[in-house]
ZABA-673578 format. One record per residue (C-alpha): residue number from 0; residue in one letter; x, y, z. Coordinates in pm, 1 decimal. Layout:
ZABA-673578
<r NUM; A; <X; Y; Z>> ...
This chain:
ZABA-673578
<r 0; M; <-139.1; 553.5; -85.2>> <r 1; I; <-65.0; 446.3; -442.8>> <r 2; E; <30.9; 715.5; -700.2>> <r 3; S; <-269.0; 889.1; -848.9>> <r 4; H; <-110.6; 933.9; -1194.4>> <r 5; S; <-113.2; 559.9; -1251.6>> <r 6; P; <-117.1; 418.4; -1601.2>> <r 7; A; <-447.5; 287.5; -1736.2>> <r 8; T; <-310.7; -65.9; -1798.0>> <r 9; N; <-55.2; -299.5; -1647.2>> <r 10; H; <240.4; -453.9; -1830.9>> <r 11; H; <7.6; -692.1; -2014.3>> <r 12; G; <-223.3; -415.5; -2134.0>> <r 13; E; <-502.6; -504.9; -1894.0>> <r 14; T; <-710.5; -244.3; -1714.9>> <r 15; F; <-742.7; -289.6; -1342.9>> <r 16; G; <-1117.5; -356.5; -1358.7>> <r 17; A; <-1077.9; -622.5; -1628.3>> <r 18; W; <-785.9; -787.5; -1447.8>> <r 19; L; <-969.6; -789.4; -1117.8>> <r 20; R; <-1280.5; -961.1; -1254.3>> <r 21; V; <-1082.5; -1267.6; -1362.6>> <r 22; Q; <-909.8; -1317.7; -1024.3>> <r 23; V; <-1164.4; -1584.3; -934.9>> <r 24; D; <-938.8; -1793.9; -711.2>> <r 25; R; <-856.7; -1506.2; -472.7>> <r 26; E; <-945.6; -1544.4; -106.4>> <r 27; G; <-1001.9; -1292.1; 174.6>> <r 28; L; <-1089.7; -934.0; 108.9>> <r 29; V; <-964.7; -940.7; -250.6>> <r 30; G; <-1186.9; -1240.6; -314.1>> <r 31; Q; <-1483.9; -1046.7; -173.3>> <r 32; L; <-1399.0; -752.7; -395.7>> <r 33; V; <-1377.9; -981.5; -702.6>> <r 34; A; <-1709.5; -1149.0; -618.5>> <r 35; G; <-1874.6; -811.9; -584.5>> <r 36; A; <-1724.0; -684.5; -909.7>> <r 37; K; <-1869.5; -981.6; -1097.8>> <r 38; V; <-2227.7; -914.1; -990.0>> <r 39; D; <-2221.5; -534.5; -983.4>> <r 40; R; <-2357.2; -405.8; -1316.6>> <r 41; K; <-2207.7; -59.7; -1255.6>> <r 42; F; <-1862.8; -186.4; -1164.6>> <r 43; P; <-1600.3; -0.3; -1375.5>> <r 44; R; <-1497.8; -304.4; -1580.6>> <r 45; N; <-1234.6; -109.7; -1774.2>> <r 46; G; <-1158.6; 125.3; -1493.1>> <r 47; S; <-845.3; 218.0; -1306.7>> <r 48; P; <-786.8; 150.5; -937.7>> <r 49; E; <-901.5; 508.4; -871.7>> <r 50; D; <-1222.3; 446.1; -1070.6>> <r 51; V; <-1288.0; 141.5; -855.3>> <r 52; R; <-1223.6; 341.6; -536.4>> <r 53; R; <-1464.2; 613.3; -650.6>> <r 54; H; <-1725.6; 349.9; -733.3>> <r 55; L; <-1689.2; 185.7; -390.0>> <r 56; S; <-1709.4; 524.7; -223.1>> <r 57; A; <-2030.9; 608.6; -408.3>> <r 58; M; <-2172.8; 274.9; -297.0>> <r 59; Q; <-2065.7; 352.8; 63.5>> <r 60; A; <-1858.1; 34.0; 78.3>> <r 61; E; <-1684.2; -77.1; 395.5>> <r 62; G; <-1328.0; 40.1; 452.2>> <r 63; D; <-1194.2; -310.6; 423.2>> <r 64; L; <-1280.3; -316.9; 55.0>> <r 65; F; <-1059.9; -12.8; -2.4>> <r 66; E; <-775.4; -206.7; 158.0>> <r 67; A; <-854.5; -489.9; -86.0>> <r 68; V; <-825.5; -248.2; -379.2>> <r 69; D; <-484.3; -138.1; -247.1>> <r 70; E; <-368.0; -499.4; -221.5>> <r 71; A; <-507.5; -595.0; -562.6>> <r 72; E; <-353.0; -288.0; -723.5>> <r 73; I; <-8.6; -397.1; -608.9>> <r 74; D; <-62.2; -739.3; -764.1>> <r 75; W; <-209.9; -591.0; -1084.9>> <r 76; R; <91.7; -361.3; -1130.3>> <r 77; A; <333.9; -648.1; -1070.8>> <r 78; Y; <163.0; -881.9; -1315.1>> 
């Protein structure tokens, strides 16, 4: 699991939610997560990875989407 005391932004000052919503060319599970984020009015647009996980949990999302958050979080931190 990723550290829970994560910073609110990446090296470019982007929140995870904002960064995720512009990842339009992603495929696989991350692509599904991005597509869902774009149409979900309650998606935490300026949220952290933990905010996104809490949102998915509240929506009773499938476990695969949590794996997608983990994968996307690694990319967001590296960006």
